C-alpha positions as CSV (number, residue, x, y, z in Angstrom):
1,M,61.2,66.8,63.3
2,L,60.9,64.9,66.5
3,S,58.9,62.3,68.4
4,V,55.4,62.2,69.6
5,E,56.9,61.3,73.0
6,E,59.0,64.4,73.0
7,F,56.7,66.5,71.6
8,I,54.1,65.8,74.2
9,K,56.6,66.0,77.2
10,K,57.7,69.4,75.3
11,Y,54.3,70.9,75.7
12,Y,52.6,68.9,78.4
13,D,51.6,71.5,80.8
14,S,50.3,73.8,77.6
15,L,48.4,70.8,75.7
16,G,47.0,68.7,78.6
17,L,46.7,65.8,76.8
18,E,45.7,62.2,78.4
19,L,46.6,59.0,76.5
20,F,43.7,56.8,75.9
21,A,45.6,54.1,73.2
22,G,48.6,53.6,71.0
23,K,51.1,53.9,73.9
24,T,53.8,52.0,72.1
25,G,53.3,54.7,69.1
26,V,54.7,57.6,70.7
27,I,57.9,56.9,69.0
28,R,56.1,58.0,66.1
29,V,57.5,61.1,64.4
30,V,55.6,64.6,63.8
31,R,56.7,65.2,60.1
32,V,54.8,68.4,59.2
33,P,53.3,71.6,61.0
34,E,49.9,71.1,59.8
35,I,46.9,70.0,61.8
36,E,43.6,68.5,60.5
37,R,39.9,68.0,61.6
38,P,38.7,64.7,59.5
39,G,35.2,66.8,58.4
40,L,34.8,65.2,54.6
41,T,37.2,62.6,55.1
42,L,34.7,60.9,57.5
43,T,32.4,60.6,54.4
44,G,34.9,59.2,52.1
45,F,35.9,62.2,50.4
46,F,39.9,61.8,50.7
47,K,40.7,64.5,48.3
48,G,43.4,67.0,50.0
49,H,43.9,65.0,52.9
50,S,47.4,64.4,54.0
51,P,48.1,61.0,56.1
52,K,50.9,63.0,57.9
53,R,49.2,65.5,59.9
54,I,47.9,65.5,63.5
55,L,44.1,64.6,63.6
56,V,41.8,66.7,65.8
57,F,38.6,65.2,66.6
58,G,36.0,67.9,67.6
59,R,32.5,67.8,68.9
60,V,30.7,67.9,65.6
61,E,33.0,65.0,64.2
62,M,32.4,62.7,67.0
63,E,28.4,63.7,66.8
64,Y,29.0,62.6,63.2
65,L,30.5,59.2,64.0
66,R,27.8,58.6,66.9
67,E,25.0,58.7,64.1
68,L,27.1,56.0,62.5
69,D,26.3,52.2,62.7
70,V,29.6,50.3,64.5
71,E,30.4,48.5,61.0
72,T,30.5,51.7,59.2
73,R,32.2,54.0,61.8
74,T,35.0,50.9,62.0
75,N,35.6,51.2,58.0
76,R,35.7,55.2,58.2
77,L,38.1,55.4,60.9
78,S,40.2,52.6,59.6
79,A,40.3,54.3,56.2
80,I,41.7,58.0,58.0
81,F,44.2,56.2,60.4
82,S,46.9,55.5,58.5
83,D,50.4,54.0,59.4
84,Q,52.2,57.7,58.5
85,L,49.7,59.5,60.9
86,P,51.6,60.9,64.0
87,M,48.7,61.1,66.7
88,I,45.0,61.6,67.1
89,I,43.7,64.3,69.5
90,V,39.6,64.4,70.9
91,S,38.8,67.6,72.2
92,R,36.2,68.4,75.1
93,R,37.2,65.5,77.0
94,I,34.9,63.6,74.6
95,K,35.7,59.6,75.4
96,P,36.6,58.4,72.1
97,F,34.7,55.4,70.8
98,K,35.6,51.8,71.1
99,E,36.4,51.4,67.8
100,M,38.8,54.4,67.8
101,I,40.8,52.5,70.7
102,A,40.6,49.5,69.0
103,I,42.2,50.5,66.0
104,C,44.7,52.9,67.5
105,N,45.7,50.0,69.9
106,K,46.2,47.8,66.7
107,K,47.9,50.3,64.5
108,N,50.1,51.7,67.3
109,I,48.7,55.1,66.8
110,P,48.7,57.3,69.8
111,L,45.0,58.7,70.7
112,F,44.6,61.6,73.4
113,R,42.1,63.3,74.7
114,T,42.7,67.0,76.0
115,S,39.7,69.2,78.2
116,F,40.4,72.3,75.9
117,T,37.7,73.2,73.0
118,T,38.8,72.1,69.4
119,S,39.5,76.0,68.7
120,Q,41.9,76.0,71.8
121,I,43.8,72.9,71.1
122,L,43.9,73.8,67.7
123,S,45.2,77.2,68.5
124,K,47.8,75.8,70.7
125,L,48.8,72.9,68.3
126,T,49.5,76.0,65.3
127,V,51.6,77.5,68.5
128,A,53.7,74.5,69.1
129,L,54.0,73.3,65.8
130,G,55.2,76.8,64.7
131,E,57.6,76.8,67.4
132,I,59.3,73.4,66.2
133,F,59.1,73.8,62.4
134,A,60.3,77.4,62.3
135,P,63.1,77.8,60.0
136,K,66.3,78.2,62.5
137,S,69.7,79.9,62.5
138,S,72.7,81.4,64.7
139,C,74.9,83.8,64.9
140,H,77.9,85.3,66.6
141,G,76.9,88.5,68.8
142,T,75.1,89.9,71.9
143,L,71.2,90.2,72.1
144,V,69.5,93.2,74.4
145,E,66.4,94.3,74.8
146,C,66.7,98.3,74.5
147,F,63.7,100.9,74.8
148,G,61.5,97.4,74.2
149,L,63.6,96.8,71.0
150,G,65.4,93.8,70.4
151,V,69.3,94.6,69.2
152,I,71.8,92.2,67.9
153,L,75.4,93.6,68.8
154,Q,77.7,91.8,66.1
155,G,81.7,92.6,65.6
156,D,84.8,91.0,65.6
157,S,86.2,89.3,68.9
158,S,87.3,91.8,71.7
159,V,85.4,94.8,70.0
160,G,83.5,95.6,73.1
161,K,80.1,93.8,72.5
162,S,79.7,92.3,76.1
163,E,80.9,95.3,77.6
164,T,78.6,97.6,75.6
165,A,75.7,95.3,76.5
166,L,76.8,95.6,80.4
167,G,76.6,99.5,79.9
168,L,73.0,98.8,78.8
169,I,71.7,96.4,81.6
170,E,73.4,99.2,84.0
171,R,70.9,101.6,82.2
172,G,68.1,99.4,82.8
173,H,68.1,97.5,79.3
174,K,67.9,93.6,79.1
175,L,70.3,90.9,78.4
176,V,69.1,88.2,76.1
177,S,71.8,86.4,75.0
178,D,75.7,86.8,74.8
179,D,78.3,85.2,72.5
180,V,75.5,82.8,70.7
181,V,72.2,84.1,69.3
182,I,69.8,81.6,68.4
183,L,67.3,83.2,65.6
184,K,63.9,81.7,64.6
185,N,61.7,82.9,61.7
186,R,58.2,81.6,62.9
187,D,55.5,83.6,60.9
188,G,57.6,84.7,57.9
189,L,57.4,88.3,59.0
190,S,60.0,88.6,62.0
191,I,62.5,87.2,63.6
192,I,62.8,85.9,67.3
193,G,66.1,85.5,69.1
194,S,67.4,83.7,72.0
195,G,70.2,82.0,73.5
196,P,71.2,78.6,74.5
197,E,70.0,77.6,77.8
198,L,73.5,76.4,78.8
199,T,74.9,80.3,79.0
200,R,71.2,82.1,79.6
201,H,71.7,84.9,81.3
202,M,75.5,84.8,81.5
203,L,77.7,87.5,80.4
204,E,81.6,87.2,79.5
205,I,83.7,90.2,80.4
206,R,87.4,90.0,79.6
207,G,89.6,90.5,82.7
208,I,86.7,89.5,84.9
209,G,85.4,86.3,83.7
210,I,81.7,85.0,83.4
211,I,79.0,86.9,85.5
212,N,75.2,86.0,86.2
213,V,73.3,89.2,85.4
214,A,70.0,87.8,86.9
215,H,72.1,87.8,90.1
216,L,74.1,90.6,89.6
217,Y,71.3,93.2,88.4
218,G,68.1,91.2,89.4
219,A,65.3,89.2,87.3
220,V,64.1,92.7,85.7
221,C,67.5,93.2,83.2
222,I,67.0,89.5,81.7
223,S,64.8,88.5,79.2
224,T,64.4,84.7,77.5
225,Q,63.6,85.9,74.2
226,T,62.8,89.1,72.0
227,K,62.0,90.0,68.4
228,V,65.1,91.3,66.6
229,D,64.3,94.7,65.3
230,I,68.0,96.0,64.6
231,V,71.5,94.6,64.2
232,V,74.5,96.7,65.2
233,K,78.2,96.3,63.7
234,L,80.5,97.2,66.1
235,E,84.0,98.0,64.6
236,E,87.2,99.4,65.3
237,W,87.2,103.2,64.0
238,D,88.9,103.3,60.7
239,Q,90.7,107.1,59.6
240,D,90.3,105.9,56.1
241,H,86.9,104.4,55.8
242,F,84.1,106.8,55.0
243,Y,81.2,106.6,57.5
244,D,77.5,107.9,56.7
245,R,77.2,111.2,58.8
246,V,73.4,112.3,57.2
247,G,72.0,109.0,57.3
248,L,69.8,109.0,54.1
249,E,71.0,105.5,52.9
250,E,69.2,102.9,54.8
251,K,71.1,99.2,54.8
252,Y,69.2,96.0,55.6
253,L,71.0,92.7,57.1
254,E,68.9,89.8,55.6
255,I,68.1,86.9,58.4
256,L,66.2,84.0,57.6
257,G,64.1,85.9,54.7
258,V,63.5,89.1,56.7
259,N,65.4,92.1,56.2
260,I,66.7,93.7,59.4
261,P,67.7,97.7,59.6
262,Y,71.3,97.4,59.7
263,Y,74.1,99.6,61.3
264,V,77.7,100.0,61.2
265,M,78.7,101.8,64.7
266,P,82.7,102.7,64.7
267,V,84.2,102.5,68.0
268,K,87.5,104.4,69.5
269,P,88.3,105.8,72.9
270,G,85.9,108.9,73.8
271,R,82.8,107.6,72.2
272,D,79.8,106.7,74.6
273,V,78.9,103.6,72.6
274,V,75.8,102.7,74.9
275,L,74.6,106.2,74.6
276,L,75.0,105.9,70.8
277,L,72.9,102.5,70.6
278,E,70.6,104.1,72.8
279,T,70.0,106.7,70.1
280,V,70.2,104.5,67.4
281,V,67.1,102.5,69.2
282,L,65.2,105.6,69.7
283,N,65.8,107.1,66.1
284,N,64.5,103.9,64.7
285,R,61.5,103.8,67.0
286,L,60.8,107.5,65.1
287,K,61.4,105.8,61.8
288,N,58.7,103.4,62.5
289,M,56.4,106.0,63.2
290,G,56.7,107.6,59.9
291,Y,59.6,110.3,61.2
292,N,62.8,110.1,59.6
293,S,65.2,112.9,60.8
294,A,67.4,112.6,57.9
295,K,64.9,112.8,55.3
296,E,63.4,116.0,56.9
297,F,66.9,117.7,56.7
298,N,67.2,116.8,53.0
299,V,63.7,118.4,52.4
300,K,64.7,121.5,54.1
301,L,68.1,121.3,52.6
302,L,66.4,121.3,49.1
303,E,64.2,123.8,50.0
304,T,66.6,125.9,50.9
305,I,69.2,125.5,47.9
306,A,65.7,126.0,45.8
307,N,64.7,129.3,47.7
308,R,68.5,130.8,47.0
309,Q,68.5,130.0,43.4
310,K,64.6,131.8,43.0
311,T,66.2,134.7,44.7
312,K,69.4,135.1,42.5
313,I,66.9,135.0,39.1
314,F,65.0,137.8,40.9
315,R,68.3,139.8,41.6
């Protein structure tokens, strides 16, 4: 949740709002991510109406109010403009009625006007509120964008996450965040990863210190956010641990209710981790296109075994 004042400051340029009344009410809090057009509530039908939603008055609502007499219009608006209402927006630069301005000043409800059409402002508000109220989390790791896919590198401290990210950057891939990754689930289907503003574009390399990737490699090697498609855990090579050599078993890591493909990458001297990560990403893209190398190999292997058994029978 955040105040109307904070909301307007954050999205001032994209929403283009002009304050008309209720200036002292900007301390009100936006509590829910829903928007409502008054519609039937203007006729007195309040079933399903929520007093906590942002109200947007379009051309249709304003035309309907214009046909009402002053007393009826005042009564209808007074019933809708509750103390819990965060703010009101009138689209298409339509001038609010005097009754709207008077009620908003009396009840300290911020009343704004915008030049956008009703559908445009609804769309922009939906995106903004989705950003604010999206489930959030954070994790320790390094987020890079490789071949257009977002990859989170995880692992114990000093395992080589930042060095691997630096190797990817040298190959033309992008850094999103190092050390801390902020995660958001905006639509319930995908995870968006970004980094804290304080450490944006920064990479910590042991023995060298903190470097600014944007300054060293240029703006093409950085990105502010990306969709998280893969999580790769880097770990020290354990001779006694069994590592998957075929790839039939697909592992997933649940992040904010979304399953993300998960890989464990053993690290030891002589292994080109950067090349292996690129291979993981490309192979994952092939899987998304419907081609699975491991499954194809398994089918061929089973066919070969079946053919040999048939040959033995006929002999």
